[in-house]
MARBA-3410 file (N, C-alpha, C, O; in Angstrom, 1 decimal):
224
-45.2,56.5,156.1,-45.2,56.6,154.6,-46.6,56.9,154.1,-46.8,56.7,152.9 ~ -47.4,57.4,155.0,-48.8,57.6,154.6,-48.9,58.8,153.6,-50.0,58.9,152.9 ~ -47.9,59.6,153.5,-47.9,60.7,152.6,-47.7,60.3,151.2,-47.9,61.1,150.2 ~ -47.3,59.1,150.9,-47.1,58.6,149.6,-48.2,57.6,149.2,-48.5,56.7,150.0 ~ -48.7,57.8,148.0,-49.8,56.9,147.6,-49.3,55.8,146.7,-49.8,54.7,146.7
-48.2,56.0,145.9,-47.6,55.0,145.1,-46.5,54.3,145.8,-45.9,54.9,146.7 ~ -46.3,53.0,145.5,-45.2,52.3,146.2,-43.9,52.8,145.9,-43.7,53.4,144.8 ~ -42.9,52.6,146.8,-41.5,53.0,146.5,-40.9,52.0,145.5,-41.0,50.8,145.7 ~ -40.4,52.6,144.4,-39.9,51.7,143.3,-38.4,51.4,143.6,-37.6,52.3,143.8 ~ -38.2,50.1,143.7,-36.8,49.6,144.1,-36.2,48.8,143.0,-36.8,47.9,142.4
-34.9,49.1,142.8,-34.1,48.3,141.9,-33.1,47.5,142.7,-32.3,48.1,143.5 ~ -33.0,46.2,142.5,-32.1,45.3,143.2,-30.8,45.1,142.3,-30.9,44.7,141.1 ~ -29.6,45.3,142.9,-28.4,45.1,142.1,-27.4,44.2,142.9,-26.9,44.6,143.9 ~ -27.2,43.0,142.4,-26.3,42.1,143.0,-25.9,41.0,142.0,-26.8,40.6,141.2 ~ -24.7,40.5,142.0,-24.3,39.5,141.0,-24.7,38.1,141.4,-24.5,37.2,140.6
-25.3,37.9,142.5,-25.8,36.6,142.9,-27.3,36.6,142.7,-28.1,37.2,143.5 ~ -27.8,35.8,141.8,-29.2,35.8,141.4,-30.0,35.2,142.6,-31.1,35.7,142.8 ~ -29.5,34.2,143.3,-30.3,33.7,144.4,-30.5,34.7,145.5,-31.6,34.7,146.1 ~ -29.5,35.5,145.7,-29.7,36.6,146.7,-30.7,37.6,146.3,-31.6,38.0,147.0 ~ -30.7,38.0,145.0,-31.6,38.9,144.5,-33.0,38.4,144.6,-34.0,39.1,145.0
-33.2,37.1,144.2,-34.5,36.5,144.3,-35.1,36.5,145.7,-36.3,36.7,145.9 ~ -34.2,36.2,146.7,-34.6,36.2,148.1,-35.1,37.6,148.5,-36.1,37.7,149.2 ~ -34.3,38.6,148.2,-34.7,39.9,148.6,-36.0,40.4,147.9,-36.8,41.0,148.5 ~ -36.1,40.0,146.6,-37.3,40.4,145.9,-38.5,39.7,146.5,-39.6,40.3,146.5 ~ -38.4,38.5,146.9,-39.5,37.8,147.6,-39.9,38.5,148.9,-41.1,38.6,149.1
-38.9,38.9,149.6,-39.2,39.6,150.9,-40.0,40.9,150.6,-41.0,41.2,151.2 ~ -39.4,41.7,149.7,-40.0,43.0,149.4,-41.3,42.9,148.7,-42.2,43.8,148.8 ~ -41.5,41.8,148.0,-42.8,41.6,147.3,-44.0,41.5,148.2,-45.1,41.6,147.8 ~ -43.7,41.2,149.5,-44.8,41.1,150.4,-45.1,42.4,151.1,-45.9,42.4,152.1 ~ -44.5,43.5,150.7,-44.7,44.8,151.3,-45.4,45.7,150.4,-44.9,46.1,149.3
-46.7,46.0,150.7,-47.5,46.8,149.8,-46.9,48.2,149.4,-47.1,48.7,148.3 ~ -46.1,48.7,150.3,-45.5,50.1,150.1,-44.3,50.0,149.2,-43.7,51.1,148.9 ~ -43.8,48.8,148.8,-42.6,48.7,148.0,-42.9,47.9,146.8,-43.6,46.9,146.8 ~ -42.3,48.3,145.6,-42.4,47.6,144.4,-41.0,47.4,143.8,-40.3,48.4,143.5 ~ -40.7,46.1,143.5,-39.4,45.8,142.9,-39.6,46.0,141.4,-40.4,45.2,140.8
-38.9,47.0,140.8,-39.1,47.3,139.4,-38.1,46.7,138.4,-38.1,46.8,137.2 ~ -37.1,46.1,139.0,-36.0,45.5,138.2,-34.9,44.9,139.0,-34.8,45.1,140.2 ~ -34.1,44.0,138.3,-32.9,43.4,138.9,-31.8,43.5,138.0,-31.9,43.4,136.8 ~ -30.6,43.7,138.5,-29.4,43.8,137.7,-28.3,43.0,138.3,-28.1,43.0,139.6 ~ -27.4,42.4,137.5,-26.3,41.6,138.0,-25.0,42.4,138.1,-24.0,41.8,138.6
-25.0,43.6,137.6,-23.8,44.4,137.7,-24.2,45.9,137.6,-25.3,46.3,137.3 ~ -23.2,46.8,137.9,-23.4,48.2,137.8,-23.8,48.8,136.5,-24.6,49.7,136.4 ~ -23.3,48.2,135.4,-23.6,48.7,134.1,-25.1,48.5,133.8,-25.8,49.4,133.3 ~ -25.6,47.3,134.1,-27.0,47.0,133.8,-27.9,47.8,134.7,-28.9,48.3,134.3 ~ -27.4,48.1,136.0,-28.1,48.9,136.9,-28.3,50.3,136.3,-29.4,50.9,136.4
-27.2,50.9,135.7,-27.3,52.2,135.2,-28.3,52.3,134.0,-29.1,53.2,133.9 ~ -28.3,51.2,133.2,-29.3,51.2,132.1,-30.7,51.1,132.6,-31.6,51.7,132.1 ~ -30.9,50.3,133.7,-32.3,50.1,134.2,-32.7,51.4,134.9,-33.9,51.7,135.0 ~ -31.8,52.1,135.5,-32.2,53.4,136.1,-32.8,54.4,135.1,-33.7,55.1,135.4 ~ -32.3,54.3,133.9,-32.8,55.2,132.8,-34.1,54.7,132.3,-35.0,55.6,132.0
-34.4,53.4,132.3,-35.7,53.0,131.8,-36.8,52.8,132.9,-37.9,53.0,132.6 ~ -36.4,52.4,134.1,-37.3,52.1,135.1,-37.5,53.2,136.1,-38.5,53.3,136.8 ~ -36.6,54.2,136.2,-36.6,55.3,137.1,-37.0,54.9,138.6,-38.0,55.3,139.1 ~ -36.2,54.0,139.2,-36.5,53.6,140.6,-36.3,54.8,141.5,-35.6,55.8,141.2 ~ -36.9,54.7,142.7,-36.7,55.6,143.7,-35.5,55.3,144.6,-34.7,56.2,145.0
-35.3,54.0,144.8,-34.2,53.5,145.6,-33.5,52.3,144.9,-34.2,51.5,144.3 ~ -32.2,52.4,144.9,-31.4,51.2,144.4,-30.7,50.5,145.6,-30.0,51.2,146.3 ~ -30.9,49.2,145.7,-30.2,48.4,146.6,-29.0,47.9,145.9,-29.1,47.1,145.0 ~ -27.8,48.4,146.3,-26.6,48.2,145.5,-25.5,47.4,146.2,-25.0,47.8,147.2 ~ -25.1,46.3,145.6,-24.0,45.5,146.1,-22.7,46.3,145.7,-22.7,47.0,144.7
-21.6,46.1,146.4,-20.4,46.8,146.1,-19.5,46.0,145.1,-19.1,46.5,144.1 ~ -19.3,44.7,145.5,-18.3,43.9,144.7,-19.1,43.1,143.6,-19.7,42.1,143.9 ~ -19.0,43.6,142.4,-19.6,42.9,141.2,-18.7,43.0,140.0,-17.8,43.9,139.9 ~ -18.8,42.1,139.1,-18.0,42.1,137.9,-18.5,43.2,136.9,-19.6,43.7,137.1 ~ -17.7,43.4,135.9,-18.0,44.4,134.8,-18.0,45.8,135.3,-17.2,46.6,134.8
-18.9,46.1,136.3,-19.0,47.5,136.8,-19.3,47.3,138.3,-20.4,46.9,138.6 ~ -18.4,47.8,139.2,-18.7,47.6,140.6,-19.8,48.5,141.1,-20.2,49.5,140.4 ~ -20.2,48.3,142.4,-21.2,49.1,143.0,-20.7,50.5,143.2,-21.5,51.5,143.1 ~ -19.4,50.7,143.5,-18.9,52.0,143.7,-18.9,52.8,142.4,-19.3,54.0,142.4 ~ -18.5,52.2,141.3,-18.5,52.9,140.0,-20.0,53.2,139.7,-20.2,54.3,139.2
-20.9,52.3,139.9,-22.3,52.5,139.5,-22.9,53.6,140.3,-23.7,54.4,139.8 ~ -22.5,53.7,141.6,-23.1,54.7,142.5,-22.7,56.1,142.0,-23.5,57.0,141.9 ~ -21.4,56.2,141.6,-20.9,57.5,141.1,-21.7,57.9,139.8,-22.1,59.1,139.6 ~ -21.9,56.9,138.9,-22.5,57.2,137.6,-24.0,57.5,137.8,-24.5,58.4,137.1 ~ -24.6,56.7,138.6,-26.1,56.9,138.8,-26.3,58.3,139.5,-27.3,59.0,139.1
-25.6,58.6,140.5,-25.8,59.9,141.2,-25.5,61.1,140.3,-26.0,62.2,140.4 ~ -24.6,60.9,139.3,-24.2,62.0,138.3,-25.4,62.2,137.4,-25.7,63.3,137.0 ~ -26.0,61.1,136.9,-27.0,61.2,135.8,-28.4,61.3,136.4,-29.3,61.9,135.8 ~ -28.6,60.6,137.6,-29.9,60.6,138.2,-29.8,61.0,139.7,-30.0,60.1,140.5 ~ -29.5,62.2,140.0,-29.2,62.6,141.4,-30.4,62.4,142.4,-30.2,62.3,143.6
-31.6,62.3,141.8,-32.8,62.1,142.7,-32.9,60.7,143.2,-33.7,60.4,144.1 ~ -32.2,59.7,142.5,-32.3,58.3,142.9,-31.5,58.1,144.2,-30.3,58.5,144.3 ~ -32.1,57.5,145.2,-31.4,57.1,146.4,-30.7,55.8,146.3,-31.3,54.9,145.7 ~ -29.5,55.7,146.8,-28.8,54.4,146.7,-28.5,53.9,148.1,-27.9,54.6,149.0 ~ -28.8,52.7,148.4,-28.6,52.0,149.6,-27.6,50.8,149.4,-28.0,49.9,148.6
-26.5,50.9,150.0,-25.4,49.9,149.7,-25.7,48.6,150.4,-26.0,48.6,151.6 ~ -25.6,47.5,149.7,-25.6,46.1,150.3,-24.2,45.7,150.6,-23.3,45.7,149.7 ~ -23.9,45.3,151.9,-22.5,45.0,152.2,-22.5,43.8,153.2,-23.4,43.7,154.0 ~ -21.4,43.0,153.1,-21.3,41.9,154.1,-20.7,42.4,155.4,-20.8,41.7,156.4 ~ -20.0,43.6,155.4,-19.4,44.1,156.6,-19.3,45.6,156.5,-19.1,46.2,155.5
-19.6,46.2,157.7,-19.5,47.7,157.8,-18.1,48.2,157.7,-17.9,49.4,157.6 ~ -17.1,47.2,157.7,-15.7,47.6,157.7,-15.2,47.5,156.2,-14.0,47.7,156.0 ~ -16.1,47.2,155.3,-15.6,47.0,153.9,-15.0,48.4,153.4,-15.6,49.4,153.6 ~ -13.8,48.2,152.8,-13.1,49.4,152.4,-13.8,50.3,151.5,-13.7,51.6,151.6 ~ -14.5,49.8,150.5,-15.2,50.6,149.5,-16.4,51.3,150.0,-17.0,52.2,149.4
-16.9,50.9,151.2,-18.2,51.4,151.7,-18.1,52.9,152.0,-19.0,53.7,151.7 ~ -17.0,53.3,152.6,-16.8,54.8,152.9,-16.8,55.6,151.6,-17.4,56.7,151.5 ~ -16.1,55.1,150.6,-16.1,55.8,149.3,-17.4,55.9,148.6,-17.8,56.9,148.0 ~ -18.2,54.8,148.8,-19.5,54.7,148.2,-20.4,55.8,148.8,-21.2,56.5,148.1 ~ -20.3,56.0,150.1,-21.2,57.0,150.8,-20.7,58.4,150.4,-21.5,59.3,150.3
-19.4,58.5,150.3,-18.9,59.8,149.9,-19.3,60.2,148.5,-19.5,61.3,148.1 ~ -19.5,59.1,147.7,-20.0,59.3,146.3,-21.4,59.6,146.1,-21.9,59.9,145.0 ~ -22.2,59.5,147.2,-23.6,59.9,147.2,-24.6,58.9,147.7,-25.8,59.1,147.7 ~ -24.1,57.7,148.1,-25.0,56.7,148.6,-25.6,57.2,149.9,-24.9,58.0,150.7 ~ -26.8,56.9,150.2,-27.5,57.4,151.4,-27.3,56.5,152.6,-27.8,56.9,153.7
-26.6,55.4,152.5,-26.3,54.6,153.6,-26.1,53.2,153.2,-25.9,52.9,152.0 ~ -26.1,52.3,154.2,-25.9,50.9,153.9,-26.7,50.0,154.8,-27.2,50.4,155.8 ~ -26.9,48.7,154.3,-27.5,47.7,155.1,-26.8,46.4,154.9,-26.4,46.1,153.8 ~ -26.5,45.7,156.0,-25.8,44.5,156.0,-26.6,43.4,155.3,-27.8,43.3,155.4 ~ -25.9,42.5,154.6,-26.6,41.5,153.8,-27.3,40.4,154.8,-28.2,39.7,154.4
-26.8,40.4,156.0,-27.5,39.5,156.9,-28.5,40.2,157.9,-28.8,39.6,158.9 ~ -28.9,41.4,157.5,-29.8,42.1,158.3,-31.2,41.4,158.2,-31.5,40.7,157.3 ~ -32.0,41.7,159.1,-33.4,41.2,159.2,-34.2,41.8,158.1,-33.9,42.9,157.6 ~ -35.3,41.1,157.6,-36.1,41.7,156.6,-36.7,43.0,157.0,-36.8,44.0,156.2 ~ -37.1,43.1,158.3,-37.6,44.4,158.8,-36.6,45.5,158.7,-37.0,46.6,158.3
-35.3,45.2,159.0,-34.3,46.2,158.9,-34.1,46.7,157.5,-33.9,47.9,157.2 ~ -34.1,45.8,156.5,-34.0,46.1,155.1,-35.1,47.0,154.7,-34.9,48.0,154.0 ~ -36.4,46.6,155.0,-37.5,47.4,154.6,-37.5,48.8,155.2,-37.8,49.8,154.6 ~ -37.2,48.9,156.5,-37.1,50.2,157.2,-36.0,51.1,156.6,-36.1,52.3,156.5 ~ -34.9,50.4,156.2,-33.8,51.2,155.6,-34.2,51.8,154.3,-33.9,52.9,154.0
-34.9,51.0,153.5,-35.4,51.5,152.2,-36.4,52.7,152.4,-36.3,53.7,151.7 ~ -37.3,52.6,153.4,-38.2,53.6,153.7,-37.5,54.9,154.1,-37.9,56.0,153.8 ~ -36.5,54.7,155.0,-35.7,55.9,155.5,-35.0,56.6,154.4,-35.0,57.8,154.4 ~ -34.3,55.9,153.6,-33.5,56.6,152.5,-34.4,57.2,151.5,-34.1,58.3,151.0 ~ -35.6,56.6,151.2,-36.5,57.3,150.3,-37.0,58.6,151.0,-37.2,59.6,150.2
-37.2,58.6,152.3,-37.6,59.8,153.0,-36.6,60.8,153.1,-36.8,61.9,153.6 ~ -35.3,60.5,152.6,-34.3,61.5,152.6,-33.4,61.4,153.8,-32.5,62.3,154.0 ~ -33.5,60.4,154.7,-32.7,60.2,155.9,-31.6,59.2,155.6,-31.8,58.2,155.0 ~ -30.4,59.5,156.1,-29.3,58.6,155.9,-29.4,57.4,156.8,-30.0,57.5,157.9 ~ -28.9,56.2,156.3,-28.9,55.0,157.2,-27.4,54.8,157.4,-26.8,53.9,156.8
-26.8,55.6,158.2,-25.3,55.5,158.5,-25.1,55.7,160.0,-25.6,56.6,160.6 ~ -24.3,54.8,160.6,-24.0,54.9,162.0,-23.3,56.2,162.3,-22.6,56.8,161.4 ~ -23.5,56.8,163.5,-23.0,58.1,163.8,-21.5,58.2,163.7,-21.0,59.2,163.3 ~ -20.8,57.1,164.0,-19.3,57.2,163.9,-18.8,57.3,162.5,-17.9,58.0,162.2 ~ -19.5,56.6,161.6,-19.1,56.7,160.2,-19.5,58.0,159.6,-18.8,58.6,158.8
-20.7,58.5,160.0,-21.1,59.8,159.5,-20.2,60.9,160.0,-19.9,61.8,159.2 ~ -19.7,60.8,161.2,-18.8,61.9,161.7,-17.4,61.8,161.0,-16.8,62.8,160.7 ~ -17.0,60.5,160.6,-15.8,60.4,159.8,-15.9,61.1,158.5,-15.0,61.8,158.0 ~ -17.1,60.9,157.8,-17.3,61.5,156.5,-17.4,63.0,156.7,-16.8,63.7,155.9 ~ -18.1,63.5,157.7,-18.3,64.9,157.9,-16.9,65.6,158.1,-16.6,66.6,157.6
-16.1,64.9,158.9,-14.8,65.4,159.2,-13.9,65.5,157.9,-13.2,66.5,157.7 ~ -14.0,64.5,157.1,-13.2,64.6,155.8,-13.7,65.7,154.9,-12.9,66.4,154.4 ~ -15.0,65.8,154.8,-15.6,66.8,153.9,-15.4,68.2,154.4,-15.3,69.2,153.7 ~ -15.3,68.3,155.8,-15.1,69.6,156.4,-13.7,70.1,156.3,-13.5,71.3,156.5 ~ -12.7,69.3,156.0,-11.3,69.7,155.9,-11.2,70.7,154.8,-11.6,70.5,153.7
-10.5,71.8,155.0,-10.3,72.9,154.0,-9.7,72.3,152.8,-10.0,72.8,151.7 ~ -8.7,71.4,152.9,-8.1,70.9,151.7,-9.0,70.0,150.8,-8.7,69.8,149.7 ~ -10.1,69.6,151.4,-11.1,68.8,150.7,-12.2,69.7,150.0,-13.0,69.3,149.2 ~ -12.2,71.0,150.4,-13.2,71.9,149.9,-13.2,72.1,148.4,-12.1,72.2,147.8 ~ -14.3,72.2,147.8,-14.4,72.4,146.4,-15.0,73.8,146.2,-15.0,74.6,147.1
-15.3,74.1,145.0,-15.9,75.5,144.7,-17.1,75.7,145.6,-18.0,74.9,145.7 ~ -17.1,76.9,146.2,-18.2,77.2,147.1,-19.5,77.3,146.4,-19.6,78.2,145.5 ~ -20.6,76.6,146.8,-21.9,76.7,146.1,-22.5,78.0,146.4,-22.0,78.8,147.3 ~ -23.5,78.4,145.7,-24.2,79.6,145.8,-25.2,79.5,147.0,-26.4,79.3,146.7 ~ -24.7,79.7,148.2,-25.6,79.5,149.4,-26.7,80.6,149.5,-27.7,80.4,150.1
-26.4,81.8,148.9,-27.3,82.9,148.9,-28.7,82.5,148.3,-29.7,83.2,148.5 ~ -28.7,81.4,147.5,-29.9,81.0,146.8,-30.9,80.3,147.8,-32.0,80.2,147.5 ~ -30.4,80.0,149.0,-31.2,79.4,150.0,-32.1,80.4,150.7,-31.7,81.5,150.9 ~ -33.3,79.9,151.0,-34.3,80.8,151.7,-33.9,80.8,153.2,-33.1,80.0,153.6 ~ -34.5,81.7,154.0,-34.2,81.7,155.4,-34.6,80.4,156.1,-33.9,79.9,157.0
-35.7,79.8,155.7,-36.1,78.5,156.2,-35.2,77.4,155.9,-34.9,76.6,156.7 ~ -34.7,77.4,154.6,-33.7,76.4,154.2,-32.4,76.6,155.0,-31.8,75.5,155.3 ~ -32.0,77.8,155.3,-30.8,78.0,156.1,-31.0,77.4,157.5,-30.1,76.9,158.1 ~ -32.3,77.6,158.1,-32.6,77.0,159.4,-32.4,75.5,159.3,-31.9,74.9,160.3 ~ -32.9,74.9,158.3,-32.8,73.4,158.1,-31.4,73.0,158.0,-31.0,72.0,158.6
-30.6,73.8,157.2,-29.2,73.5,157.0,-28.4,73.5,158.3,-27.6,72.7,158.6 ~ -28.7,74.5,159.2,-28.1,74.6,160.5,-28.4,73.3,161.3,-27.5,72.8,162.0 ~ -29.7,72.9,161.2,-30.1,71.7,162.0,-29.3,70.4,161.4,-29.0,69.6,162.2 ~ -29.2,70.4,160.1,-28.5,69.3,159.5,-27.0,69.2,160.0,-26.5,68.1,160.2 ~ -26.4,70.3,160.3,-25.1,70.3,160.8,-24.9,69.7,162.1,-23.8,69.3,162.5
-26.0,69.5,162.9,-25.9,68.9,164.2,-26.2,67.4,164.1,-26.2,66.6,165.1 ~ -26.6,66.9,162.9,-26.9,65.5,162.7,-28.4,65.2,163.0,-28.7,64.0,163.2 ~ -29.2,66.2,163.1,-30.6,66.0,163.5,-31.4,65.2,162.4,-31.1,65.4,161.2 ~ -32.3,64.4,162.8,-33.2,63.7,161.9,-34.3,64.6,161.4,-34.5,65.7,161.9 ~ -35.0,64.1,160.4,-36.1,64.9,159.9,-37.2,65.1,161.0,-37.7,66.2,161.1
-37.4,64.1,161.8,-38.4,64.3,162.9,-37.9,65.3,163.9,-38.7,66.2,164.3 ~ -36.7,65.3,164.2,-36.1,66.3,165.2,-36.2,67.7,164.6,-36.5,68.7,165.3 ~ -35.8,67.8,163.3,-35.9,69.2,162.7,-37.3,69.7,162.6,-37.6,70.8,162.9 ~ -38.2,68.8,162.3,-39.7,69.2,162.2,-40.2,69.7,163.5,-40.9,70.7,163.6 ~ -39.8,69.0,164.6,-40.2,69.3,165.9,-39.6,70.7,166.4,-40.3,71.5,167.0
-38.4,70.9,166.0,-37.7,72.1,166.4,-38.2,73.3,165.7,-38.3,74.4,166.3 ~ -38.6,73.2,164.4,-39.0,74.3,163.6,-40.5,74.4,163.5,-41.1,75.3,162.8 ~ -41.2,73.5,164.1,-42.7,73.5,164.1,-43.3,73.3,162.7,-44.2,74.0,162.3 ~ -42.7,72.4,161.9,-43.2,72.1,160.6,-43.3,70.6,160.4,-42.8,69.8,161.3 ~ -43.9,70.1,159.4,-44.1,68.7,159.2,-42.8,68.1,158.7,-42.0,68.7,158.1
-42.7,66.7,158.8,-41.6,66.0,158.3,-41.5,66.1,156.8,-40.5,66.1,156.2 ~ -42.7,66.1,156.2,-42.8,66.2,154.7,-42.2,67.5,154.2,-41.5,67.6,153.2 ~ -42.5,68.6,155.0,-41.9,69.9,154.7,-40.4,69.9,154.8,-39.7,70.5,154.0 ~ -39.9,69.2,155.9,-38.5,69.1,156.1,-37.8,68.4,154.9,-36.8,68.8,154.4 ~ -38.4,67.3,154.5,-37.9,66.5,153.3,-37.8,67.4,152.1,-36.8,67.3,151.3
-38.8,68.2,151.9,-38.8,69.1,150.7,-37.7,70.1,150.8,-37.1,70.5,149.8 ~ -37.5,70.7,152.0,-36.4,71.7,152.2,-35.1,71.0,152.0,-34.2,71.6,151.4 ~ -34.9,69.8,152.5,-33.6,69.1,152.4,-33.3,68.9,150.9,-32.2,69.1,150.4 ~ -34.3,68.4,150.1,-34.2,68.2,148.7,-33.8,69.5,148.0,-32.9,69.5,147.1 ~ -34.4,70.6,148.4,-34.1,71.9,147.7,-32.7,72.3,148.1,-32.0,72.8,147.2
-32.3,72.1,149.3,-30.9,72.5,149.7,-29.9,71.7,148.9,-28.9,72.3,148.5 ~ -30.1,70.4,148.8,-29.1,69.6,148.0,-29.0,70.0,146.6,-27.9,70.1,146.0 ~ -30.2,70.4,146.0,-30.2,70.8,144.6,-29.5,72.1,144.4,-28.7,72.3,143.5 ~ -29.8,73.1,145.3,-29.2,74.4,145.2,-27.7,74.4,145.5,-26.9,75.2,144.9 ~ -27.2,73.5,146.4,-25.8,73.5,146.7,-25.0,72.5,146.0,-23.8,72.3,146.1
-25.8,71.8,145.1,-25.1,70.7,144.2,-24.4,69.7,145.0,-23.3,69.3,144.8 ~ -25.1,69.2,146.1,-24.6,68.2,146.9,-25.4,66.9,146.7,-26.6,66.9,146.3 ~ -24.8,65.7,147.1,-25.5,64.4,146.9,-26.3,64.0,148.0,-27.4,63.3,147.8 ~ -26.0,64.3,149.2,-26.8,63.8,150.4,-26.7,64.7,151.6,-25.9,65.7,151.5 ~ -27.4,64.5,152.6,-27.4,65.3,153.8,-26.1,65.3,154.6,-25.8,66.2,155.3
-25.4,64.2,154.5,-24.1,64.2,155.2,-23.2,65.2,154.6,-22.4,65.9,155.3 ~ -23.2,65.3,153.2,-22.4,66.3,152.6,-22.9,67.7,153.0,-22.1,68.7,153.1 ~ -24.2,67.9,153.1,-24.8,69.2,153.5,-24.3,69.5,154.9,-24.0,70.7,155.1 ~ -24.3,68.6,155.8,-23.9,68.8,157.2,-22.4,69.2,157.2,-22.0,70.2,157.9 ~ -21.6,68.5,156.4,-20.2,68.9,156.3,-20.0,70.3,155.7,-19.1,71.0,156.2
-20.8,70.6,154.7,-20.7,71.9,154.1,-21.0,73.0,155.1,-20.3,74.0,155.3 ~ -22.1,72.8,155.9,-22.5,73.8,156.9,-21.5,74.0,158.0,-21.2,75.1,158.4 ~ -20.8,72.9,158.4,-19.7,73.0,159.4,-18.5,73.8,158.8,-17.9,74.6,159.5 ~ -18.1,73.4,157.6,-17.0,74.0,157.0,-17.1,75.5,156.7,-16.2,76.2,156.9 ~ -18.3,75.9,156.3,-18.5,77.2,155.9,-19.1,78.1,157.0,-19.3,79.3,156.9
-19.3,77.5,158.2,-19.8,78.3,159.3,-21.3,78.5,159.4,-21.7,79.4,160.2 ~ -22.1,77.7,158.7,-23.5,77.9,158.8,-24.1,77.1,159.9,-24.9,76.2,159.7 ~ -23.7,77.4,161.1,-24.2,76.7,162.3,-24.8,77.7,163.3,-25.2,77.2,164.4 ~ -24.8,79.0,163.0,-25.4,79.9,163.9,-26.6,80.6,163.3,-26.9,80.2,162.1 ~ -27.1,81.5,163.9,-28.3,82.2,163.4,-28.0,83.3,162.4,-28.8,83.9,161.7
-26.7,83.6,162.2,-26.2,84.6,161.3,-25.5,84.0,160.1,-24.9,83.0,160.2 ~ -25.7,84.7,159.0,-24.9,84.2,157.8,-23.5,84.6,158.0,-23.1,85.7,158.4 ~ -22.5,83.7,157.6,-21.1,84.0,157.7,-20.8,85.1,156.8,-21.4,85.3,155.7 ~ -19.7,85.8,157.1,-19.2,86.9,156.2,-18.5,86.3,155.0,-18.0,87.0,154.2
END
């Protein structure tokens, strides 16, 4: 995280105040992270995203008034640059899959170690998903299905370098692996991924990988 001078701004969203305070205390001891707000439901989270402009939202799924799934959809629609990391008690939670399809960058278990939570925040801020490979492939498979396809984005807007990065994304490669393969820095990879998502109107790199597979952008040639 040496390329960033300001701390990562984090918003905590959970309907249990004691849990929020515990996580806030943990993150408060990390110089690279700053907790900029807390919310007890998705509606308050949406309001705080507008005023506090966090980089990362730690989002519980099951909350009153407005669930984490609903909040994830609304936040990604209004503030696509904000990364969302889902807080969950189980990786088998039914809404988790939908939350990630809606734009969440991954999830962390509520009983995870402090180190795992901190690393997950840093990873999603860097643009990398925190999703096990089996769940990622499930999502990619669903998005790749022709019946799930939406209006085709304007891929011609991508530069040749961005196309190279997109092809690497289709293999599930990390930023580090892409940087090594293309002889560029990880920061440059992050910039390319951000540009790809903006140009293709996608929420995260899992969707980008699915798009690349569905449309055939996995070789060195542009599809017809």
